[in-house]
C-alpha positions in Angstrom: -53.8 48.5 -8.1 -50.0 49.4 -6.5 -48.5 46.9 -9.4 -50.5 48.6 -12.1 -49.5 52.1 -11.0 -45.7 50.7 -10.7 -45.9 49.5 -14.2 -47.2 52.6 -15.2 -44.8 54.8 -14.2 -42.1 52.3 -15.5 -43.3 53.2 -18.9 -43.0 56.7 -18.3 -39.6 56.8 -17.2 -38.9 54.8 -20.3 -40.4 57.6 -22.4 -39.2 60.5 -21.5 -37.5 62.6 -18.8 -39.4 62.2 -15.3 -37.2 63.2 -13.0 -37.1 66.9 -14.1 -39.4 68.5 -11.0 -39.0 67.6 -7.3 -42.6 66.6 -6.9 -42.1 63.9 -9.7 -39.3 62.6 -7.6 -41.5 62.7 -4.7 -44.5 60.5 -6.3 -42.0 58.2 -7.6 -40.8 57.5 -4.4 -44.0 57.1 -2.6 -44.9 54.5 -5.4 -41.8 52.4 -4.9 -40.6 53.1 -1.0 -43.8 53.9 0.6 -45.8 50.5 1.5 -42.6 49.4 3.5 -42.7 48.8 6.9 -39.4 50.0 7.6 -36.9 52.9 7.0 -35.0 52.9 3.8 -31.8 54.7 2.4 -32.2 54.3 -1.2 -30.1 56.0 -4.1 -31.3 57.1 -7.5 -29.0 57.0 -10.4 -30.2 59.2 -13.2 -28.5 59.8 -16.6 -27.9 63.3 -18.2 -31.4 63.6 -18.8 -32.6 62.9 -15.7 -33.8 59.1 -16.8 -33.8 56.9 -14.1 -30.9 54.2 -14.7 -31.8 52.3 -11.0 -33.1 52.6 -7.9 -30.5 50.7 -5.4 -31.8 50.2 -1.8 -28.2 50.9 0.2 -29.4 50.1 3.6 -32.3 49.2 5.4 -33.2 50.2 9.0 -36.4 49.8 11.3 -39.5 51.2 11.6 -38.2 54.4 12.9 -34.2 55.0 11.8 -32.0 53.7 9.2 -28.1 53.6 10.2 -26.1 54.7 6.8 
């Protein structure tokens, strides 16, 4: 089920700007990072039309903290 949701979001990202509201960013990050058992410091790279170029995981931490 989670994989189907990820595919749906990926298809939507390629079709139109998705990150035009904070809520849409929150939904995307919850799908991508929410199931992880550790803290993650990640960066979203967007183009000028607020479309996702890539999501890069920069640092990985423990269950409760991440050192940056």
